LUMZAVO-286176 format. One line per 8 residues: number of its first residue (from 0); their letters; for each residue x, y, z of N, C-alpha, C. Coordinates in steps of 0.1 Angstrom, whole numbers, plus 2048, in hexadecimal, padded with zeros to 3 digits. Layout:
BEGIN
NUM> A> X,Y,Z,X,Y,Z,X,Y,Z  ...
//
This chain:
BEGIN
0> XXXXXXXX> 837,7DB,80C,82E,7DA,7FE,827,7CC,802  816,7D2,7FF,80B,7C8,7FF,807,7C9,7F5  804,7BD,7ED,7FB,7BC,7E5,7EB,7B9,7E6  7E1,7BA,7E4,7D6,7B8,7E4,7D4,7A8,7DF  7C9,79F,7E5,7CA,792,7DF,7CA,791,7D2  7C4,795,7CB,7C3,793,7B8,7D0,79C,7B4  7D8,79D,7BA,7E5,7A6,7B7,7E2,7B1,7AE  7D5,7B6,7AC,7D3,7C2,7A3,7D9,7D0,7A8
8> XXXXXXXX> 7DA,7CF,7B6,7DF,7DC,7BE,7ED,7DC,7C6  7F6,7E1,7C7,801,7E4,7CF,801,7F1,7D5  801,7EF,7E0,806,7FC,7EC,812,7F6,7F2  81B,804,7F1,828,805,7F5,82A,810,800  831,80F,80C,834,81B,811,841,81C,81B  844,828,81B,852,828,821,852,82D,82C  85D,82E,835,85E,82D,83F,85B,83E,845  85E,847,83C,861,853,83C,84D,858,837
16> XXXXXXXX> 846,84D,838,836,851,839,832,852,829  83C,852,81C,834,850,813,82F,842,80D  821,844,809,819,838,805,814,83B,7F2  818,830,7EC,815,82D,7DE,80C,821,7DC  801,825,7D6,7FB,81B,7D0,7FD,81B,7C0  7FB,80D,7BA,7FF,80A,7AE,7F5,7FF,7A8  7EE,801,79E,7EA,7F6,794,7F1,7EC,791  7EE,7DF,795,7F7,7D7,78E,7EA,7CC,784
24> XXXXXXXX> 7F1,7C3,77F,7EB,7B7,777,7EE,7A9,77C  7F0,7A8,788,7F4,79D,78F,800,793,786  800,788,784,808,781,77B,806,782,76D  7FF,788,767,7FB,788,759,805,793,753  806,79F,75B,810,7A8,754,81A,7AB,75E  826,7A4,761,82C,7A6,76E,835,7B6,76D  836,7BC,761,838,7C8,75F,830,7D5,762  823,7D1,764,818,7DD,767,817,7E2,774
32> XXXXXXXX> 81E,7EE,777,81E,7F3,782,817,804,77E  80B,802,77F,806,813,779,802,81C,786  808,828,789,806,830,793,7F6,832,798  7F3,830,7A4,7E3,835,7A3,7E3,843,7AE  7EB,83F,7B7,7EC,84E,7BF,7F5,84C,7C7  7F8,856,7CF,805,85A,7DC,803,862,7E8  805,85F,7F0,802,86C,7FC,80D,868,805  80E,870,80F,817,86F,81B,80F,872,827
40> XXXXXXXX> 811,86A,82F,80C,869,83D,812,873,847  809,879,84D,812,885,858,81A,880,862  817,871,860,822,868,86B,82E,860,867  83B,862,86A,844,85A,864,844,84B,86D  84E,844,866,84F,837,86E,842,82E,86C  840,82B,861,835,820,85C,83E,812,85F  836,80C,866,83C,7FC,86A,836,7F1,867  827,7F1,861,81C,7E9,85B,811,7EF,852
48> XXXXXXXX> 80E,7E4,84A,800,7EA,846,7FB,7DB,83F  7F1,7DF,83C,7E6,7D0,838,7DA,7D7,831  7D6,7CF,828,7C9,7CF,821,7BD,7C8,829  7B5,7D0,827,7A7,7C9,82E,7A3,7BD,828  798,7B7,82C,794,7A7,825,790,7AC,816  789,7B6,815,784,7BB,806,78C,7C0,7FF  799,7C0,803,7A4,7CA,7FC,79F,7D6,7F3  795,7DE,7FD,791,7EC,7F4,79A,7F8,800
56> XXXXXXXX> 7A0,7F3,80A,7A7,7FE,813,7B2,7F8,81A  7BB,7FF,820,7C7,7FB,825,7CB,802,834  7CE,7FC,83C,7D0,800,848,7DE,800,84D  7E3,80A,851,7F3,80C,852,7F5,810,862  7FE,80C,86A,804,809,873,811,813,878  80F,81C,87D,81F,827,880,828,820,88F  831,825,88F,839,823,897,836,828,8A5  82F,833,8A4,828,83B,8AF,81C,836,8B5
64> XXXX> 816,82C,8AE,809,825,8B4,7FD,829,8AB  7FF,834,8A1,7F3,839,89C,7F2,82F,88F  7E4,82F,88B,7DC,827,882,7D6,830,876  7DA,82F,86C,7D1,835,860,7CC,829,855
//
């Protein structure tokens, strides 16, 4: 799980390659988790992810060395 710096977006990833994005409201409403989108990577074995400095995209690393 990785939040953007402003905690307005959350990205979760599973080892099977499922990626979920949620809209959140930081600490203002800790119960808000509105789904934005979901997709599955063709590769499984996600081992790391990180938002870019502008928080407008995310990089995902897989066990086999591929990066998305």
